[in-house]
N, C-alpha and C positions, 0 to 999 in steps of 0.2 A: 505492501501497501503505498503509493508515493513514492518512493525507490525505484530507480534502475534495475534494469535485472542484473545480474550476477557472468559476468563473464568468467568462464574455468581459464585453469591456466592455460590450456593445453592450446584454446583461440586469442590468446594476449600477446601484444607483439611480441614481440622475442628477436633482441637484433633491430636494424634498422630496414621494413619495411618499404617498399619504392611501387610507382605505381605511374601510370598518363595517362590522361584520359584528354577526349579530345570529347566536346558537348555537343560540338555544331559542326560536328568531323572535317573533313581532312584540311576545309578551308577556312576554320574556327581557330578557337588559339588554342593553343597546345598547356596542358598545366599538369605540371608535376606536382607528383607525391609523396611527400619521405615522413614516414610515422617513425617516429625514433620509442615511442612508450609511454618516453615522461620520462628517460633512462638517465641518469645526469652520465655516466657514464660516455652517451655518447654527446655529450653536447661540442666535444671537439671535431667530431666525427663533422661536422653540420658546415666549421671552416674550411672543411676539403671537397667541400660539395663545388659542382658547376654554380655557385652563386652568380647570379645580377643584377646590379642597381633596376633595369628594367622591370622590376617582377611585381607582383606582388603576393610578402606572403602572413600565414596567419598561422597563430598562437594557440593551439586549442589549448582549453584551462579548464578544470571543475571546479567550478565554484563551493566552498562546505557546505554544508542546512547544516542549520542549530537543530542541537539535539533538543527534541519535547519529552523532559522524565514525565512517567506516569504521575500517576494519584501517590501511589504508594513510597517511592523514588523523592517527591516531593515531600510529604509526614515527614524523611528521617532527615535532609537536609536543614540547615540556619537557613532563618531570614535573607540575610545576608548571600549566602553562599546558592538561598535562587535565586535573588536578582541579578544574577551572572550573566554570559552569555556564554554556554557551552558546545561543542560540536565537537562527534562522532567524529575522529582521525582513526580511520585501518590499522595502521602500526603503531598507534600512541596512546587507543581508547580518548577518551573522552579530554577537549581540552580548550581548555580558557582567549578570552578573541589576544592576550597580551604574545599568546605562543601559534594561536592560528596565524596572525600577523609575519611573523616568525618563517613562518610554514609558506605562505603566500610568498613573501618575500623571496626565501630559496627554489621554490619551484617551479619563480615564471619572468623571474629579473634576469636570472644570471642564462636563458635564452635567449635575453633581450639583447644582450649584454652582448653575447659570440655572435647574435647575426647582425649587429650594430660598428661592432668591432670589423668586420669578415666581409658586409657590405654597405659601408658608409654612406648616408642618406635614405635608405631605401625603406618602402612601404611597408609596414607591416599591421595587421589588420590581429587586434585577439577578437578570439573568439571561444566564449564562456556558452561551455553544450547543460542541458539536463538545467536550466535557466528556470524551466518551470518550477522544481522543485527549490526556488530558493526565494524567498521574499524579497523582497522589489527593492524596498531598501535597505536589507542587507547582501543583494548583489550589486547596489552599488556601490557600499562602504567595499567591500572588495574591492573590486574593480581598482577603486583610485586607490588604494594598500599594492596595484601590482602597471600602473599607468605613471 
């Protein structure tokens, strides 16, 4: 309920996935798609690609969803603890906003820096997936943290 389907390990990007797409046929634009699977190890590989300045780069990231505590969980928490935003992060469990801020910066900004270093002056579109599962104000805050 309100959660994207789980992606099995065997279906996740392993290494760098590459595909070509010509949405308008041979006379239209060529679109090259490199999927790094968000793995920081492959960030350096980005600089080895044949990147061009006359291109639009899309950096895809997934914003984090606020965790909604059950009534039972809320009863066990202090009023101060209830007032804080919490996010479920798969590798870390529940984290508060300051930790999430650092995580967002570590997830997105190094990819942007690497891209701008490899292709100074390039055009980048930041694409947030699963935005229908994140409150609009929360999405705006997370977007402001990575731009």
